[in-house]
N, C-alpha and C positions, 0 to 999 in steps of 0.2 A: 187606567183600564177603561176601554170603551164600554159604555152601557147602553142598553136599548130600551126605548119606551115608545108610547103611542099617544097621539093627541086625541083624547077622548074626554067625555064628561066624567065627573068624580064618581057617578053611579056605576061606572064600568071598572073602577079600580080593582075590585076583587077578581073580576073576570080576567083582567090582564095579568094579575098576579098568578092566577091558576095556570095560565098559558106560559108563564116563565119570564114575563117582562120584568125589568128591574125598577121601573118607575112609571108614573103617568104624568103627562103634560096636559094641564087644564087651562081653561080660559079665565083670565083675571076678571073680566067683566062679570063672570058668574058669582063673584064674591059680593056683589052689590055694595061696593065701597061707599057709595053716596047715600045709602039708606041704612042708618045705624041699626034699626030694628031687624031688617032683612039680613044685614051683615052678621049680627049676633046669632041669628037663626041658621045661617048658612055655614059659618066658620067651623063648627065642630066636625062636619063631615070631612073636612080637609085636614084638621088636626089629628083626627082619629082614623085616617084612611088606612085600609089594610095594605095598600101599596104606597110607597113614598111619593108625595107630589114634589118632584124635583124641579119642575119647570112650569112656567105659565106663558101663554101667548094671548092673543086678543087683548092687547094691553089697554087701549082707550076705548070707551064707548063710541059708537058711530056718530053720535050727536055732539061729541066733544072735539072741536077743531083745535089743532096745535099749530096750524099756519093759516094765514089769511085774516081778513078783517073781523071774523067771528071769534078769533082767539080770545079766551077769557083767562088771563094769567092766574088770577086768584083761584078759580075753579080747578084749573090744571094742576097748580101747585098743591092744593089740598088733596087732590086725587093721588098724585104721585106720593105724597107723604103717607097717606093711608095705605096705599099699595105696598110701599116699602116695608112698613111695619107688619102688615099682614103676611107678606111672603116670607119675611124673616121668621115670624112666629111659626109658620107652617113648615119651615125648613127647606124652602126652595133655594136653588143656587143660580137659576137662570130665569130672566124675564125677557121675553121676545117682544120687540117693538116692530110689529108689522103695521096694523091699523092704517091700511091704505086710504080709507075714506077720511080719517082724521088728518092725515098729512097731505092730502091732495091739494095742490095749489089751484085756487079758483081761477076761472078764466079772466084774463085781464089783470090779474094780480102780479106784481113785480117778482120775478124769480129770485133776485138777490135778497129782497126783503123776506120772502118766505124761507129761504135758506138760513137767514139770520135768526128768524123765529125758531126754526128747527134746532139750531145750535143752542139757543137759550133754553129750550125745553130739555135738550140733552144735558146741559149744565145743571139744570134743576134736578134731573134724575141722578146725575153723578153725585151731587151734594147729598141727596136723601139716601142713596144706596151705600155710601161710604160707611163701613163698619157693620153692615147688615149681613154680609155674606152672600148678597145677591148681586149678580152681574147682569147688566143689560146687554142683550144681543140685538143690534140693529138688523132688521130683516130687509134685504133688498126684495122688492116685489116687481112683477112684470108690469109693463106699461098699460095693460088692460085694467089693472087694479089701482094704480096710482101714477102720478107724474113726478114724484120726488123720490130719489134713491132707487134706481132700477138695476144696479149691479153691485157685486161684492166690492169692486174697486171704489165705487161712489160711497158706499157705506163706510169703508175704511177711511176715506178722505174726511168724512164727518167725525169719525172716532178719533182720528189723529188730531183734529183741531181741538177736541175736548181734552185729549191726552190724559185721561184718568183711568186707573185700573178697572173701574167699575163699568166702563163703556167699551164694549167690544162689538163683534159682528157675527152674524149667522150666515151660513151658506145653505141655500135651499135648492136641491137638484131640480125640482119642478120649475122654479122661476128662472134658474140658470138656463134650462133647456128652452123655455119660452122665449128668452132673450138671446139665445144662441151665444151665451157667454162661454168663453174658453175654459175648460176644466182646470188649466194650469193657473188660473187666478187663485186657486186654493193654495198652491205652494208659494206663489208670489206674495200672498198676504197671510202667510201662516201664523205670524205673530199676533194677528188680530182676531183669529177665529175662536169663538167661545161656544158655538152650538151648531148643530146640523139638523136639517129637515130633509126627508126623502119621500118620494112617491114613485109611481111608475106611469107609463103611458096612459093618458086620459086622466091623470091625477088619481089613479087607483092604487091598490095595494102593491108594495114592493115585491118584485118577483113575478108579476103578472103581465108585464109588457116588455118594451124594448129599450128602456133607458139604459145608458152606459154605466151601470152601477160598478162594474169591475174597474173601469178606468177612473171613476170618481173615487172609489175606495183606494186605489193606488196613489192618487194624489193626496188623500188624507194620510196615508201611511208615510209618504215621503215628507209631508208637512209635520209629521210627529204628532198628529192629532190623537188624543186619547180621552176625549170627553164623551158627552151624551149624543146619541143619534135617535131622533124621533121620527116615526112615520106620521105624516100628515096627509090624509087622503080620504076619499070616499070608500066606505066598506059596505058591500052588499050582503055578504054572508060571513059574519064575524067568527062563527064557530069553525069555519074552514080557513078563512083568510088570515086571521090573526096568528094561529100557530104556524101556518105555512110561511107567512112573511117573516116571522121571527127566525125560523130555520134558515130562510134565505139570507136574512141580514147577518146572521152569525157566520154562515159560509162565506159571505162576501167581504165582510168588514173586520173579521177577526184574523 
């Protein structure tokens, strides 16, 4: 059954619940995983959230590189381990790996070497996520945000090389539109899709612009997708946009 959520801070969980959303998607960085005192202080809000925290995005902190000469394997592996434990405790089922800055290949750095590093990181995540109930969804980002994994097909290529159930792919309508990626990539890669992000023209609330949501929804239906769909965008008037967008999402995707 398709479920609808929004990418917001945990402080907005109650508000989203009042408007009828089924879950909230929060930023993993906000858990302060590398600071034990802050983590203990922060965690209860997620454990006791009035709306289930079913997904996390913003996986790696901006200063944590996962490709390039600055990659610190020990730090990255510790972070992944703590993240897996925390998300499992909270009850999340999806972790989104966007983190464009962390995975950006530095100028002059060998592409093949960076891709190999990315695969190592994905293998570490697969190892830590096994048995936790959490699936990683690799998020393709447009080329303005990163130079590694810019399409659903590229993300699937990486996931296939890991070939573990805990490593799958996200499709984000905003990034697909930015890269002019054909919508039928959804059905072509249907077995690898684990999560969906949507927005509208200008990366604003769904239903306010001209993005081809109906065609996108048709592709998801043909692919048999029945997971979560999160809006990820700028919101100017929450009290108006959140309920209106939820109504639009239900009309379009159910």
